[in-house]
C-alpha positions as CSV (number, residue, x, y, z in Angstrom):
1,M,122.7,106.8,81.2
2,D,126.2,105.8,80.1
3,K,126.9,102.2,79.1
4,V,128.4,100.0,81.8
5,F,130.4,96.8,81.9
6,L,129.5,94.5,84.8
7,S,131.7,91.8,86.3
8,K,129.2,90.8,89.0
9,S,125.4,90.7,89.5
10,V,123.7,93.9,90.6
11,N,120.3,95.2,91.8
12,V,118.6,97.7,89.6
13,M,116.1,100.4,90.6
14,V,113.8,101.5,87.7
15,T,112.9,105.2,87.4
16,P,109.3,106.4,86.6
17,Q,110.0,106.5,82.9
18,F,109.5,102.7,82.8
19,Y,106.3,102.3,84.8
20,T,102.9,103.8,85.5
21,V,101.5,104.4,89.1
22,K,97.9,104.4,90.2
23,K,96.7,104.8,93.8
24,E,93.4,103.4,94.9
25,T,91.5,102.8,98.1
26,L,90.0,99.3,97.9
27,P,88.1,97.0,100.4
28,V,90.6,94.1,100.0
29,K,92.9,92.7,102.6
30,Y,95.6,90.9,100.6
31,A,97.9,91.9,97.8
32,Y,96.9,88.9,95.6
33,Q,93.3,90.1,95.8
34,A,94.3,93.6,94.7
35,K,96.4,92.3,91.9
36,K,93.4,90.4,90.4
37,I,91.8,93.8,89.5
38,A,95.0,95.7,88.6
39,A,94.6,95.3,84.8
40,S,91.1,96.9,84.9
41,L,92.4,99.9,86.8
42,F,94.7,100.8,84.0
43,D,92.1,100.4,81.3
44,G,92.7,103.1,78.7
45,L,95.9,104.4,80.4
46,L,98.6,102.2,78.9
47,D,100.0,101.7,75.4
48,E,97.9,99.0,73.7
49,E,100.9,97.5,72.0
50,G,102.7,96.8,75.4
51,S,102.5,93.6,77.4
52,Y,102.1,94.6,81.0
53,E,102.6,93.0,84.4
54,Y,101.6,94.5,87.7
55,E,103.1,95.1,91.1
56,V,100.9,95.9,94.2
57,I,102.1,97.8,97.3
58,R,100.1,98.4,100.5
59,E,100.5,102.0,101.8
60,E,98.4,102.5,104.9
61,E,94.8,102.6,103.7
62,H,95.7,102.8,100.1
63,W,96.9,100.3,97.5
64,I,99.7,101.4,95.1
65,F,99.4,99.7,91.7
66,I,102.5,99.7,89.3
67,A,102.1,98.7,85.7
68,Y,105.2,97.9,83.7
69,D,106.4,96.3,80.5
70,I,109.1,93.9,81.4
71,E,110.4,93.5,77.8
72,K,110.8,97.2,77.5
73,I,112.8,97.4,80.7
74,I,115.0,94.5,79.6
75,I,115.7,95.9,76.2
76,F,116.7,99.3,77.7
77,L,119.0,97.7,80.3
78,E,120.7,95.5,77.7
79,S,121.3,98.5,75.5
80,K,123.3,99.9,78.5
81,G,125.3,96.7,79.1
82,I,123.1,95.3,81.9
83,F,122.0,91.9,80.8
84,K,119.3,90.0,82.7
85,E,121.8,87.3,83.7
86,K,123.6,90.0,85.7
87,I,120.5,91.3,87.5
88,S,119.8,89.9,90.9
89,K,116.6,91.8,91.4
90,F,115.0,95.0,90.2
91,F,112.9,97.5,92.1
92,F,110.7,100.4,91.3
93,A,111.7,103.8,92.6
94,Q,108.2,104.3,94.0
95,Q,108.9,101.4,96.4
96,A,111.5,103.5,98.1
97,L,109.4,106.6,98.5
98,G,110.4,107.1,102.1
99,S,114.0,107.4,101.2
100,F,113.5,110.3,98.8
101,T,113.5,113.0,101.5
102,K,115.2,115.4,99.1
103,P,115.6,115.7,95.3
104,L,117.9,113.1,93.8
105,V,119.8,114.4,90.7
106,L,119.8,111.9,87.8
107,N,121.8,113.9,85.3
108,E,122.5,117.5,84.1
109,K,118.8,118.1,83.3
110,E,116.6,115.9,85.5
111,A,116.0,115.0,89.1
112,L,113.7,112.7,91.1
113,V,111.3,114.3,93.5
114,V,108.2,113.4,95.5
115,L,105.0,115.1,94.5
116,D,101.7,114.1,96.1
117,S,103.2,110.9,97.5
118,T,104.4,109.9,94.0
119,L,108.0,109.9,92.8
120,V,108.3,111.7,89.5
121,V,111.0,113.0,87.2
122,V,111.2,116.8,86.9
123,P,113.6,119.3,85.1
124,K,116.4,120.5,87.4
125,M,115.5,124.1,86.4
126,A,112.2,123.7,88.2
127,L,114.0,123.3,91.5
128,V,115.4,126.1,93.6
129,E,119.2,126.2,94.2
130,E,118.9,125.4,97.9
131,E,117.1,122.1,97.1
132,L,119.8,121.1,94.6
133,L,122.6,121.8,97.0
134,G,121.1,119.4,99.5
135,S,120.3,116.7,97.0
136,L,120.6,113.0,97.9
137,L,123.3,110.5,96.9
138,F,121.9,107.2,95.7
139,S,123.1,104.1,97.7
140,N,122.1,100.6,98.9
141,T,120.0,102.3,101.7
142,F,117.3,102.9,99.0
143,T,116.9,99.1,98.5
144,P,113.3,98.0,99.3
145,K,112.5,94.8,101.0
146,K,110.6,93.2,98.1
147,G,112.1,93.0,94.6
148,I,111.5,91.2,91.3
149,S,113.8,88.5,90.1
150,L,114.7,88.2,86.5
151,Q,115.3,84.5,85.7
152,G,114.9,84.3,82.0
153,A,112.5,87.2,82.3
154,M,110.2,85.0,84.3
155,R,108.9,85.6,87.8
156,S,108.2,83.1,90.5
157,L,104.5,82.4,91.1
158,L,105.1,81.7,94.8
159,T,106.7,83.5,97.6
160,Q,109.4,81.6,99.6
161,T,106.9,81.2,102.5
162,Q,104.2,79.8,100.2
163,A,106.8,77.5,98.6
164,F,107.7,76.0,102.0
165,S,104.1,75.6,103.0
166,F,103.2,73.7,99.8
167,A,106.4,71.6,100.1
168,S,105.3,70.5,103.6
169,V,101.8,69.6,102.4
170,F,103.2,67.7,99.4
171,L,105.7,65.9,101.6
172,L,102.8,64.8,103.8
173,F,100.8,63.5,100.9
174,A,103.9,61.7,99.6
175,G,104.1,60.0,102.9
176,I,100.5,58.9,102.8
177,F,101.1,57.6,99.2
178,F,104.0,55.5,100.3
179,V,102.0,54.1,103.2
180,E,99.0,53.2,101.0
181,S,101.1,51.9,98.1
182,S,102.9,49.5,100.3
183,R,99.7,47.6,101.0
184,Y,99.7,46.6,97.3
185,G,103.4,45.9,96.9
186,I,104.0,48.8,94.6
187,D,107.3,49.8,96.0
188,G,108.9,46.4,96.7
189,N,111.9,46.2,98.9
190,N,113.0,49.9,98.4
191,G,109.5,51.0,99.3
192,A,109.5,49.0,102.5
193,E,112.8,50.6,103.5
194,E,111.4,54.1,102.8
195,L,108.2,53.2,104.7
196,E,110.2,52.3,107.8
197,T,112.0,55.5,107.6
198,L,108.8,57.4,107.2
199,Y,107.2,55.6,110.1
200,A,110.1,56.5,112.3
201,S,109.7,60.2,111.5
202,Y,105.9,60.2,111.5
203,P,104.6,57.3,113.8
204,G,101.1,58.6,113.5
205,L,101.0,57.6,109.8
206,K,100.8,53.9,110.9
207,S,97.1,54.5,111.7
208,T,94.7,54.2,108.8
209,Y,92.3,56.4,110.7
210,A,95.0,59.1,111.1
211,R,95.8,59.0,107.3
212,N,92.1,59.3,106.4
213,D,91.6,62.2,108.9
214,I,94.5,64.1,107.3
215,L,93.1,63.5,103.8
216,K,89.7,64.6,104.9
217,K,91.1,67.8,106.5
218,F,93.1,68.9,103.5
219,K,90.4,68.0,101.1
220,S,88.0,70.4,103.0
221,I,90.7,73.2,103.1
222,D,91.4,72.7,99.3
223,K,87.7,72.9,98.5
224,K,87.2,76.2,100.3
225,E,90.4,77.8,98.9
226,R,89.4,76.8,95.4
227,A,85.9,78.4,96.0
228,K,87.6,81.6,97.2
229,R,89.8,81.8,94.2
230,D,86.9,81.3,91.9
231,I,84.9,84.1,93.6
232,I,87.8,86.6,93.2
233,K,88.4,85.4,89.6
234,N,84.8,86.0,88.6
235,I,84.4,89.4,90.3
236,S,87.7,90.6,88.9
237,K,86.4,89.8,85.4
238,W,83.4,91.9,86.0
239,V,85.3,95.0,87.2
240,S,86.1,97.4,84.3
241,K,86.0,101.1,83.5
242,D,82.1,101.0,83.8
243,V,82.2,98.9,87.0
244,K,83.7,99.8,90.3
245,L,84.3,97.4,93.1
246,N,82.7,99.0,96.1
247,T,83.0,96.3,98.8
248,L,84.3,92.7,99.0
249,S,84.4,90.5,102.1
250,I,85.1,86.8,102.2
251,S,84.8,84.7,105.4
252,E,85.1,81.0,106.0
253,K,81.4,80.4,105.1
254,K,80.3,83.1,102.7
255,F,81.2,86.2,100.6
256,Q,79.5,89.5,100.0
257,S,80.4,92.0,97.3
258,S,79.0,95.4,96.1
259,L,79.6,96.7,92.5
260,I,78.8,100.2,91.3
261,F,77.9,100.7,87.6
262,T,77.9,103.7,85.3
263,S,76.2,101.8,82.5
264,T,72.7,100.2,82.7
265,Q,73.6,97.7,80.0
266,T,76.7,96.6,81.9
267,F,74.6,96.4,85.1
268,E,72.2,93.9,83.5
269,R,75.0,91.9,81.8
270,V,76.9,91.4,85.1
271,K,73.7,90.6,86.9
272,S,72.9,87.9,84.5
273,L,76.5,86.5,84.7
274,A,76.3,86.5,88.5
275,K,73.1,84.5,88.4
276,K,74.6,82.0,86.0
277,A,77.4,81.5,88.6
278,H,74.7,80.6,91.1
279,Y,75.3,83.7,93.3
280,K,72.5,85.6,95.0
281,V,72.0,89.1,93.5
282,K,69.9,92.1,94.4
283,N,69.9,95.8,93.8
284,G,71.8,97.9,96.4
285,A,70.7,101.1,98.2
286,K,72.7,103.3,95.7
287,S,71.7,103.9,92.1
288,K,73.1,101.2,89.8
289,E,74.5,99.2,92.7
290,L,74.5,95.4,92.6
291,M,74.9,93.3,95.7
292,I,76.3,89.8,95.1
293,E,76.7,87.1,97.7
294,G,77.1,83.4,98.1
295,V,78.3,80.6,100.3
296,L,81.6,78.6,100.2
């Protein structure tokens, strides 16, 4: 790649030289659940000196896991004149798999092609002349819906939807705080004015019963969500190259999980850890299968 000089921000699509792809069929519903076990799936496949992050993509019944070293990508881009301050978002070529209907020539020697549902770099000499004549031209049409922002090489922990949801909850709690604090004269005159404004927007907050009901409701939700996160965190720690996550289901009242082991020693260790976490454990129908369940 030739060095460039940018006058405005750009999006960048990273080719397969800068990431590793793994495809798995997992019994999980959400991307954040799949991302919890991403590191264990790449155990032994990545350079031990690297510092890796993971992106997860849903593809029909499969999950696509992408491991990448953000520092390595940034160093390369900066060597070509693309500094992170000029990067709006960056994407992985694998995310635009559907756009690569034909080979896309990268340079005089290499091209991007799709092999077994994975985008790879191949020598141009491996392609027939007819394929090269109809090769693709790269454009904005390849841009995926989801990208990664580089703000000081840091990623946002929350999506925009999650951020708005949390903001709404925090605003509600802030309102309750102002209402309660006014009873003790914490806010003085300014607090009284803010209180009147809040009452005008949310008349229901004038009732102590309504405020207590809201607190009780969110306390119950928070308790269950924390329990779910703890369950996923514990199980993800136990999954490794010797332990395969077979099934995992979490409802509003309980969870059930099945782990398959290749090592008897690891089987006994995880069984002991699950009991310490106060989960119910029992041997499964398969050889070296451990069934773990509990209530929320």
